[in-house]
N, C-alpha and C positions, 0 to 999 in steps of 0.2 A: 339347329331347324332340318329340315327338308331339303333338299337342294332340286328348286322348283321352275331352274332358269331355263333350261335345256330344251325341254320337249313339250309341247301343249298336251292338255289329259283329257280322254273323253270317256265316257263310261258306257256301256252294254249291260243291260238288264235282260236276262237270259243269255248271256254271252257263251253258254260252258257246250254247245252246242248249234248244230243246226244251221239257220240264218245269223243269229248272233253272232254264233262261231265264225263266220265266213268274215263279219264285221270285223270281231277282232283280228282278225289276219291282216285284212284290208287297209286296218289303221296302223297297227305296228311294222306295216309294210312303209305306210308314210311320214315313218319318224315320229307319231305319238306315244306317250303312256296310255295302257287303256287299263282303266279299274271294271273289273268282272262282278256282276253279280249273279248269283245260279244256286240254286239248291244242294246238288250235288258235289259233298268235300269231295270226294274221289276225284270228280273230273276238272275241278278246281286244282287242284293238287297235282295232275299232269300237266295244266296245264303252267303251273308255276316251272316244274322241269322242262319244260318245251321253251318259256320263253325270259326266265328268270325273272329280274327288279325289272323288267318292263310290263310286266301286269302285277295288277293287286286285286286281290281276291276277298270276296268273302262271300260265306253260308248264308241265303238270305231267301225266304219264302216273300217273292213281290205284295202278294196280297196282304201282309204284316206292315201298315200302315208306319209301327213307331220304327221296325228295322229296316226299312228301309231308309228313311229321315236317318237315323241314327247311321247308317252304313253312307248316305251320303254327309254327313259332317266329318267324318271321320276321313272320307275320301279327299275332304277340302285340307284338310290337316295333314293326314301324313303323305300324302300324293301330289295335292295340288290342286286348284279349283279348277271341273273343266270347264268347258269352252263346248262339248258336246255330249248328247245325252241321248242313247237311242233305248228305246222302250221295244222288245223284242220276246219277251216270256209270255209261254202259252199252253193251256194244257185244252185237250178235248175229248171226244168217245164218239167211236161208231155205234150209234145204240140209235133204234125207235124210241122218239122220244116217250114215250108210255113206258116206258123201260130203265126210264135213265129218273129216280129218285131224287126229291129233294135237296137230301143232300150234296148228291152229284154233281147236279146244274148247278149251283151253289158255287162249288168248289171249281168248275171250270169259269164261273162266270168272277169268281173274286179274283183269278191269277188272271186271266187276259184282260178283263176290262178295267179292275181295279188295279191290279195288279198296274195297270198301263196309267192312270189316273194317280196313284200311288209315285209311280216314276216322277212324272212331270211335277207334283206338288213338292217333293224330294227337290227336285232341281233346280226348281225356281228359288227355293230358299237358300240355293247357294251359286248359283250362278249369274255374274254380270251382265254377261252376254252371250254370244255364241247362237246353238243350234240343239235345238233337240224334237226328235223323231221317232213319230209312232209309227209302228210298222201295222200295216191295214193288210188285206185281204178284197180279194174278188168277190169273194163273200158277200163281204157290206154289202154290195150291189143284185148279186143274186144269189141268193139261201139254196143250199143244197140239203137232201134229207138225210136222215141219219146224223145232221151234226147241230142240232138246233141250238144248245147250248152256245157253242162257239159262234156259229150266226149269231146269233145274238149280243154278241159280245162285241162283235167286231162291228154290227150297225154301233153300237155305246159309243163304241170308239170313235165312230166319225163321228155320231154326234156333237158329242164331248169337246173335242179335237179343233170343232169349229168354232165353240162357245167359247174356250179358252183362249184362240188365235185372236179373237175380235177384242176380248176384254185385254189383252196384250199387247195389241196393236191401238187399243184408248189409253192407256197407259205409256204407250210412248216406249215401251221396254224393249232396247236394242237385241230380244231373242226372237229367231225367228220359230217356229212350228210349222213341220211339216208331216202331212198326212205320204205312207209312199207303202200304196195299193198292191200284193203279190200274187202270181199265179200261184200255180200249183207247184211245189219245190220240192224236190228230194229230199227231204231231210229225215232225221231219227224217229218225226213223230209219227210215220208208218210205221214201227216197229213196235213201240213202246206206249202208244195210246192206248186206251181201253177201247177193246174191240167185241161186239154182240152177232155181228155180223158171220155170215157161214163161212168165208174166206179173210183169208189176210186185207187188209186195209191199203190201198195205194193212193199214190196223188193223181188227180183223176186228169189225162191228156189235156192242151199239153203237160209236158213235165220239163221242168228246169233245172239247172245247176244251182246249188247255193250260192255260188261266186256271183249269177246273173242275179240274186236278190241283192244282195249288199254292194253290188255296183251302182243298182238304183239308188238304194241307201244314200250311198255316199256322194251321188250325183244330185240327189236331195239338198245335201248340207254346200255342197260347192256353188250349187245358181240359188239358194235359196226358194228352193219351189214350195208352194201352197202344198202341192200336191204330185205325187209321181204315180204313172202308169207302167207296170212293169209288165213285159211278152205281150205278142198278139190278141193274148186270150185277154186280156181285161178291156181291150178296145173293144172284141166282140160281147163282153157283158155289158157293156157300159150303153153299146147302142142298143143291143136287144131289150133290156131292161127298162130304158126310156123309149124306146119305141113300141114296141109287140113286146111287154110282159106279160099278157096271160099268155102265148105263144109259147117263152121261155118256161115259164109253170108247168105250160102241158107238156112239152117234152121232158123237163127233167122228171116229171112225174113216170114219165115211162122209163130215163134211163140213170137218172140220177144215183141211184144208189150201184146201177149196175158199173158205171165207170168208177166205184169207187172201190172194188172189188179187183184184185188182183190175179184171182183164176189158182191161191196155192192157198194150202190150206194154212187155218189160223194156226199159228204155233201156240202150244202150252208156256205162257209166261208172264211174269210176272208185270203189271201197267204199271204207270208213274203216275197216276193220279194222287193216290193219297200221299206215296212217299216217292222222289226219285232211284231211278232204276240203275244203282251203283254200279252194276255190270258192265253197262254201257259206256262204251270209252269216250274221251271229247273229242267230238268232228262234226266237221259241218252235214256231211253226207248221209243217206239213209240205203239202203238196200237198191235202189234204183238207177242205179247210173246208168245201166244199160240202155233206160228210156230218155234219159236226162239231157236236154239241147244245153250245151254251153256258150249260148250267145242269145242275146234277146233285145226288141225293142226297149227301150226308156222315152216317156212321150210326156208331155208336163201335161195333168190333167185337165187344166182352164183351157189346153188350146186344143185340147179333145172335146171338151165339151162345144167348143163355138164352132171349130168343125160340123160337127152332127147339129147343133142347131142353126148353120146358116148354111150346109152344104149336103146334108143327109149322110148315112152309114158310108157310102164310099167317100166321101171325101174325108169321113172320121180316119177311116183306112189308110185313105193316099196322104191326109197330111202325118197320120203317125209314121210312114214311112219314108215321109221327107223330113218331117221337124226329130222326128225322134233319132234313136243312132241304135246298131247295136253296140251291143255295151264294150267298152272298151275302157281306155285308161279316161275317168273325169275330168273336167276343164271347165275353167268359167268363160263368159263371153265379157268381154272389156266393161257394158253396163253392170252387170252382176257382180264382178268381180270389186269394182268401183261402188256398190253400196255393202259390198262385205268387210269390206276396210274400216268401214264406219264403226262396225262392230268390234272389229278381231284384228283389226291393220291389215300387215300385208300378208299377202295369199300363202299364208304357212302351210295351207293344205294340201297345194302342189309343190312344196320347198322340198328337195333331199332330207336324209334324216342329219344329217349334221347340222342343218340352217339354225341360226340363230334371230330370234325377234329380234327389234329392237327395246332397248331395255324400255320404253314407255309401255310396249306390249304386254309386258314379264311379270307375275306374278307371286 
């Protein structure tokens, strides 16, 4: 039988590149073992070479519910029962809606939305307690042109997550389900996504490094947050969409496509929609590091909404500055830490790599 007593286990679906890859590295730094699910076998092999037996990998298309479920049970059997599951896999296409056929639209939806659904179902089938994090986007609040399928999927994840969170609370299961809404992030998405624009796509400024997003995700886990907003642009999107949605749409009609263009010629490159682009290495960063910010606000979404409801947009931004934080090492408030102990025992997320959990919390 495998030795499961030394390190807690996390699962990252979509963990071989981009934000998921940044999460893997941060979780490993904290001393966890990490199971990585992704399509590209070559990138998974790279991660094995780099991290050794601290990672467990499986080539899985997250749109395949049976394959994800099988992987989850194999992780529990071979690697240890996870207490963290992060759903980060996604696909998109930078294309006018009328140029996206039914098959392409479904492919994006099946991976981005149903992949998250499949991950939650698989996680709940093996997890006794812990945290599930669904990675969302500012585009769940304010959609942009030329990414209709992706925006629709992110909106769907928001509704699904809320319904499932309510069910978990009703059943009194000691599992926290969080949404982390991300800003534009410098990931390989903009290098390998299907593109029908006349220029190479870019993340719409302000752009943040993948590590900023990953710190937001770990902050959600550390604090058991219902929702976390990453980056000042998320505050602007929420305020704008709630207060002046008509003006936002008019502005996006004018500049929404322009800000997604990089002024670089579109590369003649295979995209990753139907198959993983095996020539691309396993890394978190894309090609826009020169404009990516390495720190950003991390704000509790519920606090942000209360600020908007009671104090308007100016108060929302102010509370984001005061109660958010520039991303750094994650930590618990005393109240949150106490709450988390009822689910996971001692605060092992902040423990050094050689920390041994008490026997009653080991599996």
